[in-house]
Structure formats: structure tokens, C-alpha cells
N, C-alpha and C positions, 0 to 999 in steps of 0.2 A: 745564239739566242736560247737554244734548247738547253745548253749546259748552264747557262745563267739562271734559266727557270728551274732547273732541277736543283740548283743550290738553294733556292728560296725555301722549299719545304724541309730541307736538312737543316738549314739555319734556324728556321722557326722551331722545328722539333728540338734542336739543342737547347734553344732559349727556353722552351716549355719544360724540358728536362731539368734545367737549372732551377726554374721556379718551383717545380715540384719537389725537388730535393730540399731546396731552402724552406719551403713551407713545412716539410715534414720535420726538419730539424727545429724550427721555431716552435712548432707544436709540442716538442719534447723539452726544450730548454729555454725558449723565449728569444727576444731579438738581441739582448745584450750578450748572451753567451753563444750565439751563432756566428761562426767565422767563415770567411770566404774560403779558407782552406777546407773546412768540413763540408761546405757545399760543393766545392770542386770534387772532392773525393766521393762523395754520395752521388753525384751526377755524372762521374766518369770522364770529367774533363780536367785540364789544367786551371790553376788559378788565373793565368793570363787569360784564358778563354772565358771565364766568368766576367773578368773586367772588360772583355771585348763586347759583352752584351750589356753590362751595367756598370756605369762609371765609377760606382762607390758602393760600399755596404748599404749605406743610407738608401741609395736609389733602388737597390734590390729589396730592401725591407719595405719600402714604400710600395713596390709593385706587388708585394705579397699581400699588403693590405688592401690594395685596389682590387687584387684578384679575388680574395676571400670576401671582400665587401660586395663585389658584383654578384657573387653567388647568394650571398644572404639577401641582398636587395631583391633578386629575382623570386626568392621564396615569399617575401613580404608582399611583392607586388602580386603575385598569383593569389595570395589570400585575399588581398585588398580588392581584387577584381572579381572575386566570386559572387555568386547570386545570393549568398547567406544575408540575413539582416545585418544592418551596418554595426550594431552592438556586438554581434557575434564575430564579425569580421575583425573588429578592433581588438577584442580579447583574444581571438585566435592568433593575431599577428604578434602580439606582445608574448603570448605563451610559447608560440613557435620560436621566436627570438631566443628567449630565455632557455627553452629546452635544448636548442641546437647548441647554445652556449655551453650548457652543462655537459653535453655529449662530447665536447672537445675543449676542456676547461683551460688548459694551458694556453692553447692557441687563442681562445676567446679573451682570456686575461690580458694577453699581449695586444690583442686588437683593440681593447677598450681602455686599458689602464696602464700597461708597463711604460715606465719612462723611456723615451726614444728621441731620436734625431728630429729636428724641425720639419724635415720632409715627410717623416712618418706621421707627425702631428697634423701636418696640413691635409694629408690624404685622409686621416681619420676625421677631420672636421668636413671634409667633403662628403664622407660617408654619412656622418650623423645629420648633415643637412638634408641628404637624400632620403634618409629614413623619416625624418621630421616632415618632408614633403608628403610622404605617403600617409602619415597619420594625420596631417593637416587636411588632406583631401577627405579622409574618413570623418574627421570632426565636422567639416562643412557639410558633407552629405548627411550626416546624422542630425545636424541642426536644421537643415532644409526638410527633413522627413519628420521633425518633431521628436525624433528619438533621443536627442540630447538637449539640455538646457542651452540657452544662448551664451556662448563664450567667445572670446577672441580666439580665432583658429590658430594664429601664429603662436600666441602665449601657451595655449592649451597642447599644441603638438610639441613645442619645446619642453613643457613641463613633463609631459608623458615619457618622451624619449630620454630626457635627461634623468628622470626619476628612475626608470627601470634599468638604465645602464649604470647609474650610480649605486643602485641596490644590488647589482650584480658583482660589483667589484670585490666586496669582502668575501662572498661565497666562492668566487672564482679563484681567489688568491692561492698561489702554489703552497702557501703555509697552511691552508685549511684543507680539512678532509670532509666532503660532502657525499653522502650516500645518494644513489640515483633517486631513491624515494624522497628524500629531503629536497633534491634538485626539482623534482616535479612539483612538490608543495610550494617551493618558492616561486616557480614559474606560474603557477595558478594563482597565487597570492598577488603577484605583480599585475597580472591580467585583471583581476578583480578590482584592485585599486585604481588601475588606469581607467576603467569604466566608471568607477564611483565618482571620479573627478568630473565627469560629464553629466551626471544625473542628479536629481534633486535628492534632498534628504528622504524624502517618501518613497524613492525609488522609481519615480516617474519624471519625465521631462518637465521642467518649470513652465 
């Protein structure tokens, strides 16, 4: 029993090492150029060991999306749960997402836009739905408080999330060069535009 219990932490540690190595490689070259051989080498295991934890490259890439997504969702949930006014929480969440994307552009582009296996796309979709759920709650709260004009919360959340993710694809592209200052400007603009969709033309709730 003790020996079996001891194996579990070692097994979990090796799995995390593989995930960490794979995430680092994806952050440099993207999903397509990441190979199982490179992941094995970077994590200090054999290719067979990688396949003993992940049945395929697609499964490993989907796990990376899930792990990175979980971290980003935690950041957004913390912002959404703060005591700040709801409009500030909404803009802070959009701006934080965009700034964090610009801080790790290649990984963010892969997470959002790089063509990938259907398993990766399915995980991405779950991620976007979870993000939309956070913004939906903010939209509902803002409507109840009179901070936002009356809107359909599902449509509003889908538009906000779809809008800022689509707007980030070009600037995050590996073919583009974006300065940190320009990244901050884009992040602030996306936050302002997201809020503008929820207030009246006069800048006050309708």
C-alpha cells in the first residue's frame, strides 16, 4: 500500500513535468510545430512515457488549453468577484485578459486562433463558454443596478467575448510585431469598447 501511494506523487509529478515542457514549447512555436519528441526531450522522459500519460498529441495539446484556460479563468473570476463598481469590473476583466495575452503572445495566439485538432477546438469552446458566463453575470449585475442599459445578457456576453477575442487575433499573430505600449493601448481600447456596448449614447444607462 505504501509503495503504491508513493508512486502516485511521482506519477503526478512526471505528468506535470510533461505538461509544463509542452506548454513552454507551444509558447515558442505553437501547436503545429510542437512534437512529442521535443516534449519528451524537454521533460526528460522517453516518447513512450509521454504516450503513457497522453494517448495522442491532440490530447496533450487539449490538456494545455485546459490548463492555461483554468489559470486565465481564475484571474477573470477574481476580478469579477471584487467590490469595485460593476462597470470597472467589466473593463478590468477585458483589459486584464488582453494584457495577459500580449504578455505571452505566441501562446495566446495558439490558444485563441491557431488551426488545431478538433479536440483542441472543443476545449477552446468550453473555455469561451466559461468566459462568456463570467461576463454574462457582470451584464446581469449591471442591469439590475442600473449601471447598464437593458440588453439580452447572453447576446451581450457572447458579443463582448467574441469581439475582444476576434480583435486580438491580428495583433497576436506571429507575423505581427507589437510593442508593449501598443499592446496596452489595444487592451484599453477593447475594454472601453466592451463597456460602450452596454451604456447609452449619452454615457448613462438607458
